[in-house]
Each structure stands twice: as C-alpha cells, then as structure tokens.
N, C-alpha and C positions, 0 to 999 in steps of 0.2 A: 731171347737174352734180352737183358736191359741195357741200354744206352745211357752214359753219363755224358753230359756237355760241360766243359769247362771252358771259361774265358781267362785268357793269359794276357795280363797286361805289363807292360814295361813299368818298373817302379817309379822312375820319375816322369812317366809321360802317359796318362792313363786313355789318351785319345789313341794311341798305339796298340793294337790288340790282337789278337788271334782266337777263334773259337775252336776248339777241337772235340770231336766226338770219339769217344772211346767205349770199348764193350765194358762192362764191368767186370768181367773175368781177366781182362788184360792186365799187365804189369806195369809198375811205376816206371820201369826201363822203357816200355813200348811209349808210354806219355811223355817221358824226358826226350827220347829220340825224335818224336813228332814234334816237340817244342822248337828243338833246335832246327828241324829242318824247316819249320814254318817262318822261322827267322833267319833263314840262310845262315845259320852257324854251323861249323864243324862240329864234330863229336869226339875232340882230342884231349879235353880238360876234364876236370874232377867237377862233379855234379852231386847236389843234394836236394832233397825235398825236405820242408820241415812242415809238421802239422801247424796249424796256425788257428788263433782265435778271430772275433770280429775286430779286435783292434791291430792284426798282424802281428803277432807277437810269435816268436819262435816255439814251437814245442818238440817233440821228439823227431830225430832225424829219419829219413828214409834215404839212403846214400848208396850211390853207384856202387861203392865197396867201401870196406871200413878203412879209413885214411888214417895214416901214423901220426902225421902232423895236425891232426885236429882233436882237440879235447871235448870228448862226450861225457855227458852226465850221465845217460844211459845208452847201452850199445845200440847203435842204428840198426834200423831194420834194412835189408838189401832191397834194392827196388826190381830186382829181377827175381826174387822170391815173394815179393809183396802185391798181391792183387790190388786195383784201386779200389773196388768194393770194400776191402777189409778195413779201408781207413777213412770212410765216408760215415760219418756219424751222424751229420745234420744236412739238411735240404740247402743250406748255404755254405756248404764245408770249404775252408779254405786252406791252402798251402802255400809257401813261398819256395821258391825254386832258384837255387844259386848254382851259378855255372861258371867255371873258370875261377878258382878262387883268389887268382892273382889280379885279375881285371874286375872279378866281383859283379858280374852281370846279374842283377836281382829281378825275379820276374814274380807277379803277384797271380795266382792261381785260384778262381773261385769257380764253385758249381754252381752252374746257371740253369741246368735242366736234367731232369731224370725222365728218362720215356720207357715203359715197359717193352716196347718193341724196338728192336734195331732197323734200320732202313735197309731194304734190298739193293737200293742204289749206290751204297758207300762200301768200301773197303776199309776196315778198321785197323787202327785210329786212322781218323781223318780229319784234314783241316777244312772246317765247313765255312768259315768266313775270315778275310783278312781286313784289317782297318788300319791305314796309316802305313807310313815307311818305316821298317824297322831300321835299327842303327847298324853299321857296319861292325862286323866283329872286331876287327883290327884297327878299324880307322884309317883315313887318310892323311891325316896331319901327320901323325906319326911316321906314316910310309914315305911321304914328300919331303918333309923336313922343313928347314928355314928357306931353301930356294924357292918353294911353293909361296911363303909367305912374301918373299921379295917381289914375285911376280905380280901378286895380288895387288901390292901397295904401289907397283910401278904402273900397272893398268887401271888405277881406280879413276874412274870417269867423273866422280862426283866432283872432283876437285879441277878437273881440265876446264879450259874455257869453251863456252859454246853449248855445255850441258846444263840443262836447268832441273829443276826438282818436279816431280810429277804433280800437276795441279797448279804449276805457274798460271797467271793470267793471260797467257799469251793466246793469239786467236786460232793457234794450230793449223791455219790454213797456209802458213809458209810465206806470211807477207811482212815479216820483220825485217829490219835492216840487215840482222845477222846471215838471214837468209838469203838476201840480195848478194853480200859479201861472197857467200859460198859458190852460190850461182855464177859469179864472174870467174872465180876459181877455176871452176869445172870448164867456162867456156875457154879461158886461158890454157888450160892443159890440152884442149881439143884443138887450138891453133897450131901447138908444136908439132903434130902429126902431118 
C-alpha cells in the first residue's frame, strides 16, 4: 500500500508544522482527526478541506458534513466517503483545511512525499514530525481576561529600578554600586534575626 506524507502548516506561521503519514486508502476524516490531534485541538467544531492550487486558492470542498450555513458553488464531497488518494492529482497537491468556522483556524496542507511502501513501524495515520509550538485552541487571554493583563503590567520588571536591559555595559561580576546597596540590605535583614 502507498503512503502519502503531508506537511500541515499554520497559515500565519510556516515555522509551526506537522508531518502526517497516511495510507492512500484512508479518508479525509482520518486526516482531519490526525491534524486536530497533532495540534492538540478538540474535534467539536465544523471542518472542511478545500482543494487548492499553487497560489493557495480554494477549490472544491471536502467537508465533515454538508453545512446548512455555508454556501457551496458545488455540493461538497464528504470526508468520511472520500479517500485521500482520490483527490491527489499532482505530486505537490495542496489543500486548505479550515477548522472551527467561528475561530477560522486555517491550515495549509501540502503533499511532500509519496512512497510505494508503507512503514511497518507506523500505525496509520501517524504524526511523524512536529515543529514549533502550536497555538492554544481557545487561547489564554480570553480565559484569563483583564485581571491577567493588570498582573502583567503590575509586575513589569523593565520599568522597575535596579533592572537593566540585557547587554548593558556592566561588568556582570557584582562590582557596581547598586550591588553594594543590595548587599547592605541583605546584611541588615540578617541582623534583625
């Protein structure tokens, strides 16, 4: 059986990607679930692949289901019924994967390798490479709110006295006047005991 290897990039940061190996007989639903798992996303939202050209323009949809709130030029193929190999027309085939139509997570999916033989060491589909730290699906700022921002501002060390900028022309050995003051303070604290 043939193995197809896809590289999945985050649209806004190509340094963050995952390589996924999949059998040519497996479905787009298998690919979808593996992409989500590789970026630590849940599978609770709408999802659609689009065929793409070299300029990352969207073509026909391959959707998790036919969504009522989406306007299709042509009826979408369904992920569960569509084998990956059926949609691979070129050696550098591309797809766009959209997940969660409200957050609009966009991934660029590119075929990077085709092998006639599958690996006996893998359970397909498999994540074979991870580069970069993926985004948090729901983000921390939204969950923590304005209190978190206030704490960040309160403990902003760059504006506090005694803290310099990395690369300042200090001797780094603790011989400055500021260091002497801090040593006296520590000595004073020790006398109180």
